[in-house]
N, C-alpha and C positions, 0 to 999 in steps of 0.2 A: 622303405617308403619312397615313393617317387616325388618329383617336384610338384606334380599336380596335387597330390594329397597334402603336401605341406602348404601350398597356396590356399587350398580350400579350408584347411584348419585355421590359418591366420585370418581368412575372411569370416569364418564362423565366430572367432573370438572378437573381431571388430563389430560384428552384428550384435553380439551379446552386450558389448559395452554401450552400444547405442540404445539398447532396450532398458538400461538401468534408469530408474526414476530417481528423483531427488529424495533426500532423506526428510525433507519437510522443514518447517520453521519451528523454532522454539515456542512452546505453548506460552511460557511466561512472557516472552517478547511480544507475541501476538496480543495477549491480553493487555499488556501495558500500553502498546500502541493504540489499541481500540479505545481504552479508557481515556487516554490523553486526547485523542482526536475527537471522541464523542463529547467530552467535556468542553473542548474548544468550540465545537459546532453548537452545542446547547447554549453555551455562554453567549455566542453571537446572536442566537435567536432571542435570548433573554434581553440582551442590550437593545436589539431592534424593537422589542416590545415596550421598552421604556419611553419611546417617543410618543408624545401625546399631541393631539390636535390643538390643545389650548396654548401650548408653547412648543411649536414644532422646531426641532433642532436637527438640521440635516447632518451635523457631525456625529451625533449619537447613532443615527440610522446607518450612516456610511461606515462608522467604526464597527458596528455589529455585522454589517454586510461583509466587511473586510475580514473579520474573524471567521465567518462562515466560509468565505471563499478560500482562505488559507487552509482551513480544515479539509475542505473538499479537494483542493489541489494536492495537499500532502497525502490524503487517502488514496487518490487515484493515480498519482504520478510519482511522488517521492518514495512512498513506502514500497511499491513494487520494485523500483530501482534498487532500493536499499536491501530488500530481502532476496533479490535474485543474484546478488554477488556471491 
């Protein structure tokens, strides 16, 4: 075998390694993260709905808004970072 054939064989192996996809995420972990973040987001919406115009309380609304924002931040920023490691 010549040096050229050896070099081509090693390049082919490197290309095969690049084409391998990830094994995916655990189904159980994905379901648990979905449930936790969905409950947090839904709870934030519920807390925001407790604000009435008879007795407006900005803290209740801001608390619910904060819960929703934390759930969205975790969903779109923290979870992808965690699962891509």
